[in-house]
C-alpha positions in Angstrom: 44.8 -1.2 4.4 41.3 -0.6 5.9 38.7 2.1 6.0 39.3 5.5 7.5 37.1 7.0 10.2 36.0 10.6 9.5 34.2 13.1 11.8 32.0 16.1 10.9 30.9 17.5 14.3 29.0 14.6 15.9 28.7 12.6 12.6 31.1 9.7 12.1 31.4 7.9 8.8 34.0 5.6 7.1 35.7 6.1 3.8 38.0 3.9 1.6 41.4 5.4 0.6 41.2 3.7 -2.8 37.9 5.3 -3.9 38.6 8.8 -5.2 35.0 10.1 -5.5 32.5 11.2 -2.8 31.5 8.2 -0.7 30.7 7.0 2.8 29.8 4.1 5.0 27.7 5.6 7.7 27.6 4.6 11.4 25.0 5.1 14.1 26.7 8.3 15.3 25.7 11.9 14.7 22.0 11.9 13.9 18.9 13.3 15.5 16.7 10.1 15.9 15.8 8.9 19.4 14.9 5.8 21.2 15.5 2.6 19.3 16.6 4.6 16.3 19.3 6.6 18.1 20.8 8.4 16.4 21.8 8.3 12.7 19.1 6.1 11.2 18.8 6.4 7.4 16.2 3.7 7.0 13.0 5.2 5.5 10.4 2.5 6.4 11.4 1.2 9.8 9.1 3.2 11.9 11.3 6.2 12.7 9.9 9.7 12.8 10.1 10.9 9.1 11.1 14.4 10.3 14.1 12.9 12.0 15.0 10.7 9.0 14.9 13.8 6.7 17.2 15.7 9.1 19.6 12.7 9.2 19.8 12.8 5.4 20.5 16.5 5.5 23.3 16.0 8.0 24.9 13.3 5.9 24.7 15.2 2.6 26.0 18.4 4.2 29.0 16.5 5.6 29.8 14.9 2.2 28.9 17.9 0.0 26.1 16.1 -1.8 23.4 18.3 -3.4 19.9 18.2 -1.9 17.5 15.7 -3.4 20.3 13.6 -5.1 19.8 10.2 -3.5 18.8 7.2 -5.6 18.0 3.9 -4.0 16.2 0.6 -4.8 13.8 -1.8 -3.2 16.2 -4.3 -1.8 15.1 -7.9 -1.9 18.3 -10.0 -1.2 18.6 -10.9 -4.8 21.2 -10.3 -7.6 19.4 -7.8 -9.9 21.4 -4.7 -10.8 19.8 -1.6 -12.4 21.1 1.7 -13.8 20.1 4.8 -11.8 19.2 8.1 -13.3 18.8 11.6 -11.9 15.0 11.2 -12.4 15.1 8.5 -9.8 16.5 10.8 -7.1 14.9 12.4 -4.0 15.5 13.0 -0.3 15.0 10.7 1.4 15.3 8.6 -1.8 11.9 7.5 -3.2 11.1 3.7 -3.4 11.4 2.9 -7.1 9.0 0.6 -9.0 11.7 -2.1 -9.4 13.3 -4.5 -7.0 17.1 -4.8 -7.1 20.1 -5.0 -4.8 22.6 -3.2 -7.0 22.8 0.3 -8.5 25.1 1.6 -11.3 25.4 5.0 -12.9 27.7 7.2 -14.9 25.5 10.3 -14.3 27.1 13.0 -12.2 25.1 14.3 -9.2 23.4 11.0 -8.5 24.2 9.7 -5.0 23.7 5.9 -5.0 22.6 4.6 -1.6 22.1 1.1 -0.3 21.0 0.1 3.3 22.5 -2.5 5.6 22.3 -3.8 9.2 24.7 -6.8 9.0 24.6 -7.5 5.2 27.6 -6.6 3.1 27.8 -3.1 1.5 30.1 -2.8 -1.5 31.0 0.4 -3.3 32.7 0.3 -6.8 34.4 3.2 -8.7 36.0 3.2 -12.1 37.8 6.6 -12.3 38.8 6.0 -15.9 35.3 5.7 -17.3 33.6 7.6 -14.6 31.2 4.9 -13.4 30.1 4.0 -9.9 28.1 1.3 -8.3 26.6 0.4 -4.9 25.7 -3.2 -3.9 23.7 -4.7 -1.1 25.0 -8.3 -0.6 23.2 -10.5 1.9 24.1 -14.2 1.9 21.5 -15.0 -0.9 22.8 -12.1 -3.1 26.4 -13.2 -2.4 25.6 -16.8 -3.3 24.0 -15.5 -6.5 27.2 -13.6 -7.3 25.8 -10.1 -7.2 29.2 -8.4 -6.8 30.6 -10.1 -9.8 27.5 -9.4 -11.8 27.7 -5.7 -10.9 31.3 -5.6 -12.3 30.0 -7.4 -15.5 27.3 -4.7 -15.9 29.9 -2.0 -15.5 31.9 -3.7 -18.3 29.1 -4.5 -20.7 27.0 -1.3 -20.3 29.7 1.3 -19.8 32.9 -0.2 -21.2 34.8 -0.4 -17.9 37.9 -2.5 -17.6 37.9 -4.6 -14.4 41.5 -3.7 -13.7 40.4 0.0 -13.5 37.6 -0.6 -11.0 38.3 0.0 -7.3 36.2 -1.7 -4.6 35.5 -1.2 -1.0 33.7 -3.8 1.2 32.2 -2.0 4.1 31.4 -2.9 7.7 29.1 -5.9 8.1 28.7 -9.0 10.2 32.0 -10.9 10.3 32.9 -14.5 10.5 33.3 -14.3 14.3 29.6 -13.6 14.7 27.9 -15.0 11.6 26.6 -18.5 12.5 24.6 -20.1 9.7 23.2 -23.5 8.7 24.4 -25.8 6.0 22.1 -24.2 3.4 24.3 -21.1 3.4 27.5 -23.1 3.2 26.2 -25.2 0.4 25.0 -22.1 -1.5 28.5 -20.5 -1.3 30.1 -23.8 -2.3 27.9 -23.9 -5.4 29.1 -20.5 -6.4 32.7 -20.5 -5.3 33.6 -24.2 -5.5 36.6 -25.3 -3.3 37.4 -21.6 -2.6 34.3 -21.5 -0.4 36.1 -23.5 2.3 38.0 -20.3 3.3 34.6 -18.7 3.9 32.8 -21.4 5.9 34.2 -23.1 9.1 32.2 -26.0 10.7 31.2 -25.2 14.3 29.1 -27.8 16.2 26.7 -28.6 13.3 26.6 -25.0 12.1 29.0 -22.9 10.1 30.8 -19.6 10.9 30.5 -17.8 7.6 32.7 -15.0 6.1 30.6 -13.0 3.6 33.4 -10.4 3.4 35.8 -13.0 2.0 33.2 -14.5 -0.2 32.5 -11.1 -1.9 36.3 -10.4 -2.1 36.7 -13.7 -4.0 33.8 -12.8 -6.3 35.4 -9.4 -7.1 38.8 -11.0 -7.6 37.3 -13.5 -10.0 35.7 -10.6 -11.9 39.2 -9.2 -12.5 39.5 -6.6 -9.8 42.9 -6.1 -8.0 42.3 -3.0 -5.9 40.0 -4.1 -3.1 39.8 -2.8 0.4 37.9 -4.8 3.1 36.7 -3.3 6.4 37.9 -5.1 9.5 34.9 -4.0 11.5 32.0 -6.3 12.5 28.6 -4.8 12.9 27.6 -7.4 15.4 30.6 -7.0 17.6 30.4 -3.2 17.3 26.6 -2.8 17.6 27.2 0.5 19.5 28.7 1.9 16.4 26.7 0.1 13.7 23.2 -1.2 13.3 23.1 -5.0 13.6 20.0 -7.0 12.7 21.2 -10.0 14.6 22.1 -8.1 17.8 19.0 -5.9 18.0 15.5 -7.5 18.5 12.6 -5.4 17.5 12.9 -1.8 16.2 16.2 -0.6 14.8 17.7 1.7 12.2 19.9 1.2 9.2 23.2 2.5 8.1 24.0 3.2 4.5 26.7 3.0 1.9 26.7 6.1 -0.4 28.7 7.0 -3.5 28.5 10.0 -5.9 30.2 11.2 -9.0 30.6 15.0 -9.0 
């Protein structure tokens, strides 16, 4: 089972059938930005016209039924810190908070967690029993630091979630077919995953083809999750549909992964 493509006029976004609350993995389609940012750029500090960025947020929240000014984000630094988001953190576009983290968790209704990617792995988590959600930005450093498993642990320790109740969706990101890395990445994943990392790294002429989707799926499985959906789309192969840091030199936009408890 993979993600489902949804359309709201020109807007196209992906959803996961196992996550029962409001959520989306956005694409490049359906916004108002132009030039290098065409057309649905949600990145706030990439050089796009702020008026266009605000209109793009309005288009997304209207399609998803998200209240105005409800987005909460973080200052992403490719680490493994996870913080709890509150309604006081929200805005539109979301304000840059005073902390640096790559994962957000909340049980507050009306708080739309949002993380940004352009090849890195977006992960959305939902516990429908306890009413807890999380959004995770997992680059290779965050993956090697175990951020997805740590997010599950925070949901368990802070909110009483049972891992077996948590549903996960791993969204579109760069896939093994396009993600060539050095030995440093392979060694970092081996240090975290042990022998299981060999399913994520394949030697290729002195380099490695690396599967961050599989690495994060393994981390979620180790954390006790059983309901995990993984996107089969590659942002690098499909750079017409998704923003890809590796495929676009210079200016570019960002897509987002969004999740909200009503």
